[in-house]
N, C-alpha and C positions, 0 to 999 in steps of 0.2 A: 793623602799623596795631591789630590787638586785643590783641597784648601792650602798646602802649605806652597803649591805654584801661585795661586793665588796672592797669598800673602808676599812672595818673593818681589810679585808684578808693582803690590802699593809700597814696599819698602823701597823700591827701585827710581819711584815717582817722587818720594821725599827728598832721598839722596839726592836726585837729580836735581831738584831746588835748589838745595844747600849749595851742589858744586855748581850749580851756574851764578847762585848769589857772591860767591865766594870768587868764582872767575872772575865774575864784572868787579869787585871789589882789588884785586888784586892787579889787574889789567886798567885800572885806574879809570872804569868806562861809569862809575859814578861818582857825580853826574858825568853825564857824556859829554863827547866829544864835540859841538857844534858845527851846524851844517855850513852856519855861515863863514865858519874859518876859513881861512886860503891857504892854498896848498904848502906853498915855507911853514903856517902856522900848525899843520898837520903834522908835517914832515916831519917837525921840532918835536913834536909832542909823541909821537914814535921812539924818536930818537933820546927820550927822556927813561929813563930807569927803563931799557928795554927788555932786557930779560927777566924783569919783573912781570912785564908784559905779556912779554910769548907764556913764561907759566900759567899764565891767571887766562890766556887764549888756552892752554892746552888743557886745563880744567875744565876747561867750558863745554870744548868737545866731546871729552871725559864723561860728563855731565849731563848734556843735549842724550844719551844715550837709552840715560834713564825714562826720558817720555815713550820709547817705543814697550817697556814694561807697561806704563799706564794704557797703552790705543790696544795690546793683547787682553790684559786685565779686562777694558770694557766691553771689546768684542764676548767675550766669556761670560761678561754680564748680561749684553741684548741675545745672545745663545742662548740667556733662560729663559727669555720673554717669549712668550706665543706668538707667531708669526714673525721673529725680529731678524729674521737671518740675513733678507737683504740690507737694513740699515746696520748688522753687524759687519756686513761686507763693506758698507758705504765708511762705516766710522774706521772702519781698519784701516783702505785706500786713503782717504781724506789724513787718517794721523801718520802714513807710512809719509805720503808729503811734507806732510809740517814737521817728521822728525829728519826728515833728508837737508827741509830749509835750513830746520835749527843748526847741525852738523855742517852747511855749508853758508851761515851767518858766522860760527865761528874758525872754519878754515881760511876764508877771504879775510876774518881780522889776520890771520896766523900769516896770511901772505905779506897782509900788508907792515907788519912788524918784522917781518924775517932779513929783510933790504934795505938797513936805514941808510944805504949812500946811494940809492936810485933817484932818478928825476922827481921830486916833489910829486910832481903831477901826477906818477903813475901810483904811488902810496894814496893818494886822495882818492883814487880811481879802485882802487880796492878797498876803501874802509868805506865809500857808500856805496857798491855792490852789497859788503858785508851788513852795513847797518839796513842797507836794504831787502837783503834778503831774507832777516828776522822780522821787522817789523811791515815792508809791504807787502808780505805775506799771509798778512793776517785773514783774507778770506778762506783758504784750507782751513785754519784751526775754528774759524765761525762755523762755516759748513758739517764739523767732526764734531762742535759741542753740542749744534740745533741738532745733528743724527742724534745723538746721545738724549736730547731733554724728548725727538719725535718714541722714538723707541719706550724711553719709559713712562712716557705719559699714555703710551697705548698700549700699556698693558694689561689684558683685561683681565688678568687674575683676581681669583679672590682674597690674597695675600699675594699682594707685586713682592718683585723681586727688591726693589728699590723704591721710598715714599713720592709721591706726588712732586713736592716741593724740589727735591735732586731735578728733575726735569726744567723747572721752573728755571731755577740758579743756572744751570747749562746755558738755558737760553739767554741769561743775562748776563753771562762771562762772555758767550760768544757775540753776542751782539756789541758789549761795551768795546771788543776789540778791533771790529772795523774801523771806524775812524780814524785812527793810526796810519790807513791805506791811505791817507790825504797825503800823507809825506813827502807825495813826489810832487805837490806844487807850493811848497814853502820851502824858505831855506830860513827862517827868522821866523817867531812865532808859540803859539802852542800846540802847532800843527808841524812844527820841523820837526826834524828824526830826532832831537834833543829834546820837544818840549814837553808841556802836560800832557796834552791828549795821543801824542805818539809815541812819548817813553814812558813818563812814570806811569799814566795810566793804561798800559799796557803791560807795565812790567808787577806792579800788584794784582791788577786784575788776572794774570797768568798765571802765576804765584799760585792765589787762590786759587785758582781751575782747577793746576795740577794737586794742590791738596783735597779738593772734591774731590775728583775721581779717585785718589788711594783711598779717601774713605769710603767711596762706592764699590772699589775692588773688596775691600776690607770687611764690608757688610756680607757679602756676596759668602767670603772665605768663612766668615762666624757660622752662616747656614750651613754649607757644607759639612761642618768640624761638628756639628751637631746633629746632621743625619749621617754623618759615616757611625757612628757607635751604635746608631738604631739597628740602618741596614746589617752592621756583622751580627 
């Protein structure tokens, strides 16, 4: 039963990634609206194919919830590591904060798309707030990834739950998310929230990290499935 639950968590992460990408495409967020756009330009963006954008944002809302499955699954992984209970709790807390940020990101964009006849400045404010919620919130995600890395690399077992490279990969993925938080200071260039450092790099990095966590949870599920018949 535990292996089955872990597999569900891993699958939820993969499905979540697919839904997030579908939502981005349907909402016309790839390529993303530019931070340098005027309020009127941004209001016109939301006024074009509005229902399709709303549908994409709804898919985003649903998709972000799958990240919680990865958080729960990785806590199970850290719980199996001797002395990993504290790091498991820290991963759970930072992961919960990250899940909330993802949800608020999609919901704020939903508010921006809800009324196309309002003041353009209000639409711009909700759009900026949503985008900030996703990419300015890099520190909690980075802390989560570094916590996972610390737990895996500190596993003293002769047969560790996960290989050491899994820890190094988590540390790398978490660190690559941090530069995107500089979007607060830029409206143009690679650090603006539509730029290479603040959008494209975190988007690819985050997707790869989700797949990595799903793989790690799947490894624990396989180990549990192999042990269950022997115990029986």
